[in-house]
C-alpha positions in Angstrom: 26.7 141.2 41.3 28.0 143.3 38.6 28.3 143.2 34.7 26.6 144.2 31.5 24.2 141.6 30.5 24.1 143.1 27.0 27.3 141.8 25.6 30.9 141.1 26.5 31.4 137.5 25.7 33.4 135.3 23.2 32.2 132.0 21.5 34.9 129.3 21.0 34.4 125.7 19.5 36.4 122.5 19.8 36.7 119.9 16.9 33.3 118.5 18.1 31.5 121.7 17.8 31.1 122.1 21.5 30.7 125.6 22.6 33.2 127.4 25.0 31.8 130.8 26.1 34.3 133.2 27.8 33.0 136.6 29.2 33.9 139.5 31.3 31.6 138.6 34.1 28.8 136.4 35.2 26.0 138.3 33.8 27.7 138.5 30.4 28.5 134.7 30.5 24.9 133.8 31.3 23.9 135.8 28.3 26.5 134.0 26.3 25.3 130.6 27.3 21.7 131.7 26.5 22.8 132.9 23.1 24.9 129.8 22.1 22.0 127.5 23.4 19.6 129.2 21.1 22.1 129.0 18.3 22.7 125.3 18.6 19.4 124.0 20.0 17.0 126.6 18.6 14.2 124.0 17.6 14.7 122.2 21.0 14.3 125.1 23.4 11.5 126.6 21.5 9.6 123.2 21.6 10.4 123.0 25.4 9.1 126.7 25.8 5.9 125.9 24.0 5.5 122.7 26.2 6.0 125.0 29.4 3.2 127.4 28.0 0.9 124.5 27.1 1.0 125.8 23.4 2.4 122.7 21.8 -0.7 121.9 19.8 -0.8 125.4 18.6 2.3 124.7 16.6 2.2 120.9 15.9 -1.5 120.2 15.8 -3.3 117.2 17.5 -0.2 115.3 18.6 0.6 118.1 21.0 -2.9 118.3 22.7 -2.4 115.4 25.3 0.8 117.3 26.6 -0.8 120.8 26.6 -3.9 119.6 28.7 -1.4 118.1 31.2 0.7 121.2 31.3 -2.2 123.4 32.1 -3.4 120.9 34.7 -0.1 120.8 36.5 0.1 124.5 36.2 3.6 124.5 34.8 3.7 128.1 33.6 2.0 129.4 36.8 4.7 127.5 38.9 7.6 128.9 36.8 6.2 132.4 37.3 5.9 131.9 41.1 9.5 130.7 41.4 10.6 133.6 39.2 8.8 136.1 41.3 10.5 134.7 44.5 14.0 134.9 43.1 16.5 137.1 44.9 17.6 140.2 43.0 20.9 138.6 41.9 19.6 135.3 40.8 16.9 136.9 38.8 19.4 139.1 37.2 21.3 136.0 36.2 18.2 134.2 34.8 17.2 137.4 33.0 20.6 137.6 31.4 20.4 134.0 30.1 17.0 134.8 28.8 18.1 138.0 27.0 21.0 135.7 25.4 18.3 133.1 24.1 16.2 135.8 22.7 19.2 137.3 20.8 20.4 133.8 19.7 16.8 132.9 18.2 17.2 135.6 15.7 19.6 133.2 13.9 18.8 129.9 15.7 15.3 129.6 14.4 16.6 129.0 10.8 16.0 125.3 10.9 14.5 122.6 8.8 11.8 121.9 11.5 10.7 125.6 11.6 10.6 125.7 7.8 8.5 122.5 7.8 5.8 124.2 9.9 5.6 126.8 7.2 4.8 124.1 4.6 1.5 124.7 2.9 0.9 120.9 3.1 0.8 121.0 6.7 -2.5 121.2 8.5 -3.0 124.9 9.1 0.3 125.3 7.0 1.6 128.5 5.2 3.7 130.2 7.9 6.0 129.4 10.5 5.2 130.3 14.2 6.5 133.8 14.6 9.4 134.6 17.0 7.8 135.5 20.2 10.5 136.9 22.7 11.0 134.3 25.7 9.1 135.5 28.9 11.3 136.1 31.9 10.3 132.9 33.6 10.8 130.5 30.5 14.0 128.9 31.5 12.4 127.8 34.8 9.3 126.5 32.9 11.9 124.6 30.6 13.4 123.0 33.7 10.0 122.0 35.0 9.2 120.4 31.6 12.2 118.2 32.0 11.5 117.1 35.4 7.6 117.2 36.2 7.3 113.6 35.3 10.8 112.7 36.7 9.4 111.7 39.8 7.6 108.7 41.7 4.2 109.9 41.2 3.4 108.1 37.9 4.7 104.9 39.7 2.2 105.6 42.7 -0.6 105.8 40.3 0.4 102.6 38.6 0.4 100.8 42.0 -3.0 102.4 42.6 -4.2 100.7 39.4 -2.7 97.3 40.4 -4.4 97.6 43.8 -7.7 98.4 42.5 -7.8 95.8 39.9 -5.5 92.8 40.4 -5.2 93.4 44.1 -9.1 93.5 44.6 -9.4 90.5 42.4 -6.9 88.4 44.6 -8.3 89.7 47.9 -11.7 88.5 46.9 -10.4 85.1 46.1 -8.6 84.9 49.4 -10.8 86.8 52.0 -9.0 85.6 54.8 -5.6 86.9 53.6 -5.1 90.5 54.8 -1.7 90.8 53.0 -3.2 89.9 49.6 -2.9 93.4 48.1 0.4 93.9 49.5 1.9 90.8 48.0 0.4 91.8 44.7 2.0 95.3 44.8 5.5 93.6 45.9 5.1 91.4 42.8 5.2 94.4 40.6 7.5 96.5 42.7 10.2 97.3 40.2 10.1 101.1 39.2 10.3 100.6 35.5 8.7 103.3 33.1 10.7 105.8 31.2 12.3 108.0 33.8 14.5 106.0 36.0 18.1 105.1 36.1 21.7 106.5 36.1 25.1 105.2 37.0 27.7 107.2 39.0 30.9 105.9 40.7 33.9 107.6 42.4 37.4 106.4 43.0 39.4 107.9 46.0 43.0 109.0 45.1 44.5 105.7 46.5 42.8 103.8 43.6 43.8 106.1 40.7 47.1 106.5 38.6 47.5 110.3 39.4 46.6 110.1 43.1 43.7 112.3 42.7 40.1 111.2 42.6 38.3 110.2 39.5 34.4 110.6 39.1 32.5 109.2 36.4 29.2 107.9 35.1 26.3 108.2 32.7 22.5 109.5 33.4 19.7 107.5 31.7 16.7 109.1 30.2 14.6 109.0 27.1 16.9 109.3 24.1 15.3 112.6 22.7 16.7 114.0 19.5 18.5 116.4 20.0 19.9 115.1 23.1 18.7 116.3 26.6 22.1 117.3 27.7 24.4 120.1 26.0 28.2 119.8 26.3 29.4 123.3 27.3 32.1 125.3 28.9 31.5 128.5 30.7 34.3 130.8 31.9 34.6 134.2 33.5 37.0 135.7 36.1 34.7 134.0 38.8 34.9 130.4 37.6 35.6 128.2 34.7 33.2 125.2 34.4 32.8 122.3 31.8 29.9 120.2 32.1 26.5 119.1 30.8 23.7 121.6 30.6 19.9 121.4 30.0 19.3 123.4 26.7 17.1 126.3 27.9 18.2 126.4 31.6 21.3 128.4 32.7 24.2 127.0 34.5 25.7 123.3 34.6 23.3 121.5 37.1 24.0 117.8 37.2 27.5 117.1 35.8 30.3 119.7 36.1 34.2 120.1 36.6 35.2 123.5 37.9 38.9 122.6 37.7 39.4 122.3 41.5 36.1 120.5 42.2 33.8 118.3 40.3 30.2 116.6 40.7 27.9 114.1 39.2 24.4 112.9 40.2 22.2 109.9 40.1 18.2 109.7 40.7 17.8 108.9 44.4 14.5 107.1 43.7 13.0 109.1 46.6 9.1 109.6 47.3 9.5 113.2 46.9 5.9 114.1 45.4 3.2 113.0 47.5 0.0 111.8 45.7 -3.5 112.3 47.2 -6.7 110.4 46.2 -9.0 113.3 46.1 -13.0 113.3 45.9 -14.2 116.3 44.0 -17.8 117.3 43.7 -19.5 120.3 41.7 -22.1 122.1 43.4 -25.2 123.6 41.8 -23.6 127.0 41.7 -20.7 125.6 39.8 -18.0 125.7 42.3 -15.9 122.4 43.1 -15.3 121.2 46.5 -13.0 118.6 47.7 -13.1 116.3 50.9 -10.2 117.4 53.0 -9.1 116.2 56.5 -11.6 118.8 58.1 -14.4 118.4 55.7 -15.5 119.9 52.4 -13.3 122.6 51.3 -13.2 124.9 48.2 -10.9 124.1 45.4 -9.3 126.8 43.0 -10.7 126.2 39.7 -9.4 127.8 36.3 -10.2 127.4 32.8 -7.5 127.4 30.2 -7.9 127.7 26.4 -5.6 125.3 24.2 -5.5 126.2 20.6 -5.0 123.3 18.2 -3.5 123.8 14.7 -5.8 122.4 12.1 -6.4 122.4 8.4 -9.6 124.6 8.6 -8.0 127.0 11.1 -7.2 126.6 14.8 -9.8 124.7 17.0 -10.1 125.8 20.6 -10.2 123.3 23.5 -11.3 124.3 26.9 -9.2 122.8 29.7 -10.6 123.1 33.2 -7.9 122.7 36.0 -8.3 122.3 39.6 -6.0 122.9 42.7 -6.9 121.4 46.2 -5.3 122.4 49.5 -2.9 119.7 48.8 -1.7 120.1 45.3 -2.6 120.3 41.7 -4.9 117.7 40.2 -3.1 115.8 37.5 -5.7 113.4 36.5 -9.5 112.9 37.0 -12.1 115.5 37.9 -15.3 116.4 39.7 -18.6 114.7 39.7 -21.7 116.8 39.1 -23.3 116.4 42.5 -25.1 113.0 42.1 -26.0 111.1 45.3 -23.5 108.2 44.3 -20.3 109.3 42.8 -18.9 106.0 42.2 -15.7 106.6 40.0 -17.0 110.0 39.0 -15.2 112.7 41.2 -12.3 110.5 41.6 -9.1 112.4 41.1 -5.3 112.6 42.1 -3.6 115.6 43.3 0.2 116.1 43.8 2.1 118.1 45.9 5.1 119.5 44.2 8.0 121.1 46.2 8.8 123.6 43.5 5.0 124.8 43.8 4.8 124.6 47.7 8.0 126.7 48.3 7.9 128.7 45.2 11.6 127.5 44.9 13.5 125.4 42.2 16.8 125.8 43.8 18.2 128.6 41.4 20.5 129.9 44.2 21.9 126.3 44.3 22.5 126.2 40.6 24.5 129.3 40.7 26.5 128.5 43.7 27.9 125.3 42.4 29.5 127.0 39.5 31.9 128.8 42.2 32.6 125.5 44.0 36.4 125.2 44.7 36.1 122.1 46.9 34.1 119.0 47.4 32.5 120.7 50.5 31.7 123.8 48.3 29.7 121.4 46.1 28.0 119.8 49.0 27.1 123.3 50.4 25.7 124.3 47.2 23.4 121.2 46.9 22.2 122.0 50.3 19.7 124.4 48.5 18.7 121.8 45.8 15.0 121.1 45.6 13.9 118.8 42.7 14.2 116.0 41.6 15.9 114.3 44.6 19.5 113.1 43.8 22.5 111.3 45.2 25.4 113.4 44.5 29.2 112.4 44.3 31.6 115.4 44.7 35.2 115.5 44.7 38.2 117.8 44.8 42.0 116.8 44.6 42.0 115.3 48.0 38.5 114.3 49.0 35.4 112.4 47.7 31.9 113.1 49.3 28.7 111.2 48.9 25.3 112.9 49.8 21.7 113.1 49.0 20.2 116.3 47.9 16.6 117.6 47.4 13.2 117.9 49.4 11.4 114.9 50.4 8.3 114.9 52.7 8.4 112.8 55.8 6.5 109.7 55.0 6.7 106.3 56.7 7.6 103.6 54.2 4.2 102.1 54.2 2.7 105.6 53.2 4.9 105.7 50.1 3.0 102.7 48.4 -0.4 104.1 47.4 -2.1 107.6 47.2 -2.8 109.2 50.5 -6.7 109.5 51.1 -7.2 113.4 50.8 -9.8 113.1 53.7 -7.6 111.5 56.2 -5.2 113.2 58.7 -2.3 111.6 56.9 -3.0 114.2 54.0 -2.1 117.1 56.2 1.2 118.7 55.0 4.4 116.9 56.1 7.6 118.9 56.7 10.6 118.2 54.6 13.1 115.5 55.7 16.5 116.7 57.4 18.8 114.7 55.1 22.1 113.3 56.6 25.4 115.1 56.2 27.8 114.1 53.4 30.0 111.2 54.1 33.7 111.0 53.1 34.4 108.1 50.5 37.7 106.4 51.4 37.8 103.9 48.6 35.2 103.2 46.1 31.5 104.7 45.9 28.8 103.4 43.5 25.4 104.8 42.9 22.9 103.1 40.4 19.5 103.7 41.7 19.7 100.6 44.1 18.2 100.5 47.4 20.9 102.3 49.6 22.3 100.6 52.8 23.2 103.7 54.5 20.7 104.8 57.3 18.6 107.9 56.4 18.9 107.9 52.7 16.4 105.0 51.9 13.6 107.6 50.9 11.8 105.8 48.4 9.4 102.8 48.1 11.0 100.8 45.3 14.4 100.9 43.7 16.1 99.7 40.6 17.6 96.1 40.8 21.0 95.9 42.3 22.5 94.5 39.1 24.2 97.5 37.8 25.5 98.6 41.1 27.0 95.2 41.9 28.8 94.9 38.4 30.2 98.4 38.7 31.7 97.7 41.9 33.0 94.3 40.8 34.6 95.7 37.7 36.4 98.4 39.7 37.4 96.1 42.5 38.8 93.5 40.1 41.0 96.2 38.3 44.9 95.0 38.3 46.0 98.2 39.5 45.3 102.1 39.9 42.9 103.4 37.1 43.2 106.4 35.0 40.3 108.1 32.9 40.7 106.0 29.8 40.5 102.7 31.8 36.8 103.6 32.7 35.7 102.6 29.3 35.8 99.0 30.5 33.0 99.9 33.0 31.0 102.2 30.8 31.0 99.6 28.0 30.2 96.5 30.2 27.4 94.5 28.6 26.9 91.7 31.2 23.2 91.2 31.8 22.9 90.8 35.6 19.1 90.0 35.5 19.4 87.0 33.1 20.3 84.2 35.7 17.0 84.8 37.6 15.0 84.4 34.4 17.0 81.4 32.9 16.5 79.5 36.1 13.1 78.7 34.8 14.7 76.8 31.9 16.4 74.5 34.4 15.9 70.8 33.2 13.9 70.2 30.1 10.4 71.0 29.0 8.9 68.0 30.7 11.1 68.3 33.7 12.4 64.7 33.1 16.0 65.7 31.8 19.0 67.3 33.2 20.6 70.5 31.8 23.3 68.1 30.3 20.6 65.8 28.8 18.8 68.9 27.2 22.0 70.1 25.7 22.7 66.6 24.3 19.2 66.5 22.8 19.8 70.1 21.4 23.2 69.0 19.7 21.3 66.0 18.2 18.5 68.2 16.7 21.1 70.8 15.5 22.7 67.8 13.4 19.4 67.1 11.9 18.8 69.2 8.8 15.1 67.9 8.6 14.2 69.6 12.1 15.6 73.0 11.4 12.4 74.4 10.1 10.0 72.0 11.8 7.1 73.2 14.2 7.9 73.9 17.8 9.2 70.6 19.3 10.6 69.8 22.7 13.9 69.0 20.7 13.9 72.5 19.3 13.1 74.1 22.6 15.8 72.0 24.5 18.3 73.1 21.8 17.4 76.6 22.5 17.6 76.2 26.2 21.0 74.6 26.0 22.2 77.5 24.1 20.9 80.1 26.6 22.2 78.3 29.5 25.7 78.1 27.9 25.5 81.9 27.0 28.0 84.2 28.6 25.2 86.7 29.6 26.7 89.4 27.5 24.2 91.5 25.4 26.7 92.1 22.6 25.4 93.5 19.3 27.1 90.6 17.4 25.8 87.9 19.7 23.2 85.3 18.3 22.5 84.1 21.7 21.8 87.7 23.2 19.3 87.9 20.4 17.8 84.5 21.2 17.6 85.6 24.8 15.8 88.9 23.9 13.4 87.1 21.6 12.5 84.6 24.4 12.2 87.2 26.9 9.8 89.2 24.8 7.7 86.3 24.0 7.6 85.5 27.7 6.6 89.0 28.7 3.6 88.8 26.2 2.6 85.6 27.4 2.7 86.5 31.1 1.1 89.7 30.3 -1.7 87.8 28.7 -2.1 85.3 31.4 -5.6 85.1 32.8 -4.2 85.6 36.4 -3.2 89.2 35.3 -6.3 90.0 33.2 -7.6 92.5 35.7 -4.6 94.7 35.0 -6.0 95.4 31.6 -8.9 97.1 32.8 -9.0 100.8 31.7 -7.2 102.8 34.1 -8.9 106.2 33.5 -5.8 108.2 34.0 -4.5 111.1 32.0 -3.1 109.8 28.5 0.2 111.5 29.3 0.9 108.8 32.0 0.3 105.9 29.5 4.0 105.0 29.4 3.9 104.0 33.0 0.8 102.0 32.6 1.7 99.7 29.9 1.0 96.3 31.3 3.5 94.5 29.0 6.3 96.7 29.9 5.5 96.5 33.5 5.2 92.6 33.5 8.5 92.5 31.7 10.2 94.5 34.4 8.9 92.1 37.1 9.1 88.7 35.2 11.1 86.7 37.6 8.8 87.6 40.5 5.7 86.9 38.5 7.1 83.6 37.1 7.6 82.6 40.8 4.1 83.5 41.8 2.5 80.2 41.8 -0.1 81.3 44.5 -1.4 83.7 41.8 -1.8 80.6 39.3 1.2 81.3 37.2 3.3 78.3 36.5 6.5 79.9 35.7 8.5 77.0 34.3 5.7 76.2 31.9 5.4 79.6 30.7 9.1 80.0 30.2 9.2 76.7 28.1 6.2 77.5 26.2 7.7 80.8 25.3 10.9 79.3 24.2 9.0 76.8 22.0 7.2 79.9 20.5 10.7 81.3 19.6 12.4 78.0 18.6 9.5 77.0 16.4 9.9 80.0 14.2 12.8 78.8 12.4 14.9 81.5 13.6 14.8 84.2 16.3 12.3 86.9 15.7 11.8 90.2 17.2 8.4 91.9 18.2 7.0 93.2 14.9 9.1 90.9 12.8 7.9 87.8 10.9 9.5 84.5 10.9 10.4 85.1 7.3 12.6 87.9 8.5 14.8 86.1 11.2 17.1 88.0 13.5 20.8 86.8 13.4 22.2 88.9 16.2 21.1 91.3 18.9 22.3 94.2 16.9 20.0 93.4 14.0 17.0 94.9 16.0 18.6 96.7 18.8 19.4 100.2 17.5 18.6 103.7 18.8 15.4 105.4 17.9 15.8 109.2 18.4 12.6 110.7 19.9 12.0 113.8 17.9 9.3 116.1 18.7 7.8 115.6 15.1 7.7 111.7 15.5 4.0 111.7 16.0 3.1 114.2 13.6 1.5 112.6 10.4 3.5 113.2 7.4 6.3 115.3 9.0 9.8 115.0 7.8 11.4 113.8 11.0 15.2 114.2 11.4 16.8 110.8 12.1 20.2 109.3 12.9 21.3 106.2 11.0 21.1 103.7 13.9 24.1 101.3 14.3 23.9 97.9 16.0 23.9 98.5 19.7 25.4 96.3 22.6 23.9 96.6 26.0 20.4 96.5 27.5 18.2 97.7 30.3 20.1 96.3 33.2 23.6 96.3 31.9 26.0 99.0 32.8 26.1 100.0 29.1 22.5 101.0 29.3 20.6 100.9 26.0 17.2 100.1 27.2 14.7 98.2 25.1 11.1 97.4 26.0 10.8 93.7 26.1 7.5 92.5 24.6 7.0 95.8 22.8 10.1 96.6 20.8 13.7 95.8 20.7 14.6 99.5 19.6 16.5 101.6 22.2 14.5 104.5 23.1 16.0 105.1 26.6 19.6 104.8 28.0 22.8 106.7 28.4 22.2 110.3 27.4 25.6 111.2 28.2 28.9 109.6 29.4 31.3 111.6 31.6 34.7 111.0 33.3 36.0 113.8 35.5 39.8 113.8 36.6 40.5 116.0 39.5 44.4 115.7 38.8 44.0 117.2 35.3 40.8 118.6 33.8 42.1 118.1 30.2 42.5 114.2 31.0 38.6 114.3 31.4 36.4 112.9 28.8 32.7 113.1 27.8 30.2 112.2 25.3 26.7 112.4 24.0 24.5 110.1 21.8 24.3 112.5 18.9 26.2 115.6 18.8 26.7 119.3 19.9 24.3 120.7 17.4 20.4 120.3 17.1 20.6 121.4 13.4 20.2 118.2 11.2 22.2 120.2 8.5 25.2 120.4 10.8 28.2 118.0 10.7 27.9 118.1 14.5 24.2 116.9 14.6 25.3 113.2 15.1 29.1 113.0 14.9 29.4 111.6 18.4 27.0 108.7 17.7 29.5 106.1 16.6 31.5 106.8 19.7 28.5 106.7 22.0 27.5 103.5 20.3 30.8 102.0 21.1 30.5 103.3 24.7 33.5 105.4 24.3 34.0 109.2 24.9 35.8 112.2 23.4 38.4 114.5 25.2 37.6 117.5 27.3 39.8 120.3 25.7 40.2 123.5 27.9 43.3 125.1 26.1 42.0 128.2 24.6 44.9 128.2 22.0 43.4 124.9 20.7 39.9 126.3 20.2 38.5 128.1 17.3 37.1 131.6 17.9 33.7 131.9 16.2 32.2 135.2 17.4 32.7 138.0 19.8 29.8 140.0 21.0 
């Protein structure tokens, strides 16, 4: 690998402020990418660097403490250092060049309102902004770990363990002769909800397109962080020329890229790629900690970190003890103190992270895919992928391939449900699965986190419902003729809610079960004609009228739809009712897990994900039909549709009244902070629609997770490709490119990819 990592690049911009970096060689290009990332996303990358180091609270105060404790417990920085130390020389030089660029860019990129706010004397411990500390060499790897350490199945495993220990035990005790009681309870709550899952991707072979060359398209679903989690970028040098979506703070274009002759995109494979172990830790009189492994007691590696918390009277120091067993780092729980009966004390959970086991994050793969000239090249590059485990669609001008990439431990399906007992033989290290070879796509391929039907790639325990995958395939197959890039907005923008029918089935008939749907509709019409009844208390007639509306509704979650608003209000009321049902009371017992895992352990959110199954669980004592009608009566009796947190005096008219984006900024939880915001516009879509703008039924109608980018790669003409992000190319709230793509994103449209250098503005040469 040759080149001078100290300069030799040009920075161009398109009309959307997207950076296009052109350099004399790969090292100079890596430096240029790091430079412009720091320039455009200085606050964002610094925050993620602090997260990787476990030093967020040192800057933001108490709100950063929960993360910092977790970062030290999972040993993020140490893992990143190990990976960096194990890099091949040329890969290390590439990462070093990127880091040098970040450090150069931060000389200007830290001039931001958020950094100035930290120097405000009114802040706890205020008075000066954090000094610019050069990034350590391993920092980009730490930033990647920050983005993905919780992007796995292990929080779901811990949720299932909580379900088994609370509701499962309760049900089993009530039915001692039922050996499958716990399993049935787990199956009821089997949907992998939570803040990390979801994405869409699809491919059309050349026989289905207007150009005769393949099209790839999709949209990843994550938390809607502000600034956005992906950065549009172009990276060009004599060795390659790639446009794509990068992680700010991480070199290359990892998930979604178009290299001219080849392109790729990924979705979450929903694989069980992180083993979870139920540990029993004991502290001996001499202070050492031991675990119970398959061969008996064994020593535990123990370290103590110091977390400094910014506070009004000066920094406050917290000692954080961390442990690593022979199986992995302990993410929650800790040792007992050697008493005769540990009980819940000493209960802990460890996780086996592939990056830590192998000291490998797949950096060689990151570099290799930039040089891809064919779909096979992309597949070969992803052969070195580590984490997370992804389904990949790759294409060139003639071929489309589908494959799975990443490292997954050999586990039987039943071993993926709950934590493995650390003292059992099952806790011994398992080899990685040999994944099947890529297959050629002859017509259409769709990936939407659904359970795969191809042998060898069903690597998880639970998957997303099949609604999005079925809807995308139906839209593609119903097209009148060949499709071009601009035709795919019909797919990206589709708002039909595939999960609605299963829930609405519980409103079949009338509240007392004596009327048909038609009779209920007649009652509703009569009630609607009665002005006296509009504001009356909940009545059978009012509920029947609401049911008639919902059953006649077209199932589209459109922003201007009153019926979509009614459905959302009913669903939220139903989620809260079922979550509070006495049969589910055990789920509300304290879980005792690390607070960072709280989003995965929200009972109301988990119940909302699994509503149809729970409503059908008559064996659990839940009368689904009665609950559905009671929730509808609650909503119909308000005199208008109301959303979580709204009173009946502020009725909701349409879904878009309450369904708007909430950009998750790092300062959002800091009391008194001036948080940059984006003026939300009414949003169409929902959690299970292709147009993913996920709400949290029973908790909030606000959209906090959804499509964090949309992309369309045309293999016939890269300039016909399209892309878009929720906010904008810049992370600076003062920039005109901070949120200039938000209106297009809200409409599920995209902006053109421009690669003609003559149409770009040269901003800087270094």
